N, C-alpha and C positions, 0 to 999 in steps of 0.2 A: 722286804715287806711281805706280810702274810695276809691272806684273806680266804674266806671259805670258798671252796670250789664253786658253789652255787652263785656266790656273789661275783666271782670271776666270769662265770658263764653269762651273767647278766650284762657284762661289758660288751658281749657280742650283740645283744639286743640293742644296747645303747649305740654301738657303732653303726648298726643297720639303720636306726632312726636318724642318727646324725648324717649318714650318707643320703637318706631321703631328704633331709633339710638342705643339704648341699645341692642336691639335684633341683629342688624347688627354687633355691636362690639362683642357680645357674639359669634355669628356665625363665625366671623373672627378668634376669639381666639380658637375656639373649632373645627375647621375643621378636619375631620378624616385624611386628607392628612398631617396635621402637625405632628400628632403622628406617622404616617407611615414614614414620612421623618426622624424624630428623630430616630426611630427604625432602619431604613436602614442605616442612618449615623453612628450609634453606631456599627452596624455589619461591615460596611466598615472599620471603625477605628480599630475594633478587628482583621480583616483579614489582614490589611496592614502590620503589623510586621511579620505575618506568611509568606506573600509573599516575604518580604525582606529576611527572614531567609532561605526560600527554594531556592531563587535565589542565595544567598550567598553560600549555600551548593553545588548547581549545579556548580557554578563558581569555587569553590575550587576543586571539583572533576574533572572538565575539565582541570584545571592546573595539577592536580595529574596524570591524564591520559596522558597528553602531556609529562610529565617528564618520566613516566613509559614507554611510547612508544619510547622515545628517548633512554632510557637505553636498550631496546630490540634491537633497531637499532645499538647501539654501540657494543653490544655483538655479534650481527649477523655479523657485518662488520669484527670484529676481527676473528670470526670463519671462515668466508669466506676467509679471508687473509691467515690464517694458513692452510686451506684446499688446497689453491692454491699452497702454499709452499710444502705441502705434495705431491700433485699430480704432481708437476713439477720435482720431483726427486732431488731437490737441497740438500735435507738433506740425507746424506749417513751414518752418524754415527748412529749405533743402539741405543746408549744412547739418542742422540738428537732426533732420530725418535720416540722413545718411549715417550720422554718428549712432543714432539709436538702432538702425538696422544692423550696423556693424557690431554693436554690442550684443544684440540678440543673437546674431550668428556665432559670436565668440562664446556666449553663454551656452548655446546649444552644443557647440563642440566640447566645451568644458564639461557639460552635463554628460555627454556621451563617454568622455574619457573617465569621468568619475564612476559612471555605471559599470564600465569595464573593470575598474578597480574593485568595485563591490562584488562583481561576479567572480573575479579571481580570488578574492578573500573568502567568498562563500565556498568555492571549490576546496580551498585549503582547509577551511573550517570543517567541511564535510568529511574530508580525509582524516583530520585530527579527531573528530567525534567518533569516526569508525574505529580509529586506533584505540581510543579510550574505551569504547564498548568491548572491543576484542580483549584488551588487557584486563578489564574489570571482570569479564566473563571467565577468563583464564584464572584470575586470582580467586574468584568465588568458587570455581570448580575445584581448585587445589585446596582451598579452605574447607570445602564440603567433604572432599575425599579424606583430608586429614582428620576431620571430625569423626568420620566413620571409623577410621583406624584408631582414634583415641577411645571411641566407645568399645571397640573390640579389645583394646589393651586393658581398659578398666574392667571389662568382664572377666578376662583371663586373670588379671591381678586379683580380683575378688575370689576367683576359684582357687588360685594358688594360696592366697592368704588363709582361706578357710581350711585347706588341706594342711597348711603349715601349723595352724592353731591346733588341729587334731594331733599332728605328729608331736608337737611340743607338749601337749597334754599327756600323751603316752610316754614321752621321754621322762617327764616329771615323775610318773609312776615308777618307771624303771630305776631312776636315781635313788628312790627310797630303799631299794634292795642292795645298794652298793655302799660300803663304808666310805667315810669322808676322805680318808687318806688315799684310798684306791681311786676314788672319783677325782681327786685333785691331780693325781699322777696321770690318769687318763686324759684329763682336760689339758694338762701341760703338753703331753705327747700329741694330742689332736691338734693343738695350736702349732706345734712344730712340724708335724708330718701330714696333717690333714686327716689321718686315721690314727686313733690312739690305741686300738687293740685289734688283734687279728687271731683267727683260729689257727691252731697247729693241726694240719691235716695231712696224714700220710707222710709225716716227717718233713713237711714243707710249711714255711710261713706264708699264709695267704695274704699278708700285708705287702711283703716285698717280692713274693713268689720265689723265694730262695729255698733250695733244699738244704736242710741242716746236715752237718757232718755227723758221722757216727759218734764221734766224741761228744758232740753237743747233745745228740739224742740220748746218749747214755747219761750225761749229766742231768738232763731233764727227768729221765726215768728215776734217777736216784733222789731227786728232790721230793720233798714232802708234798702232799696233795694241796696244802694250803699255801705253798710258796708261790709268790708272784714271779713268773718267768718272763724274761725279756729276750727278744730276738737279738742275737749278737750282730746281725747285719743291719737291721733298720731300727733297732732299739724300741720297737713297739712291744706292748704287752702281748705275750703269747698265751692264748687261752687253750687249755687242754680239754679235749672232749673224747668221746668214744671213737671219734674218727681220726684221732691224732696218730694212731699207729704205734703207740708205745707199748 
């Protein structure tokens, strides 16, 4: 393949711009914020079922407390009713009087037992509510921290994308100076090796950092200026410049 020396030198500009695009892509993939967001998202995912479980327990205890308090009210109302009967003097029979007094005493004990149950449930509910508050606060803090990291990521992404657009614009200008067949070869080699063209500097390929043999250097010296040279070691296009040492 043949191409004007100027066109071949433009490959070095193209390679430099492609390297810049590669660096931008690598930076975009490896932003510290991405790992931080993933880690925070995993923690939020782990805490979510804990929040649900704690809220469920708190809700169950709330219903249990309501039922226990209703039982206390029911017993208290019965005890108050019986006490009024006793205080009114309506019960004159000693047997009925003893029975009523026994029932009042039984209801009083029952009310005390039920009130103890309510207190025990209230303590458990208070602990459950505290756990809900703790987990929700932790979840909200993680979510907020993740949001800040996402904002930073988006800001850096915007900066990278802006720079990428500018590099791509400059790349398109460089492509105009390169023949289609040479550009196609460069593209194929870039796809294979990451870098499609490299400078021959001081008898060494800067693509693979290999020093060329005397025979290879002599072969390149003998080639016409418009001959497209390939590195025998890495097969990249070797671009000759004043620094090539030929």
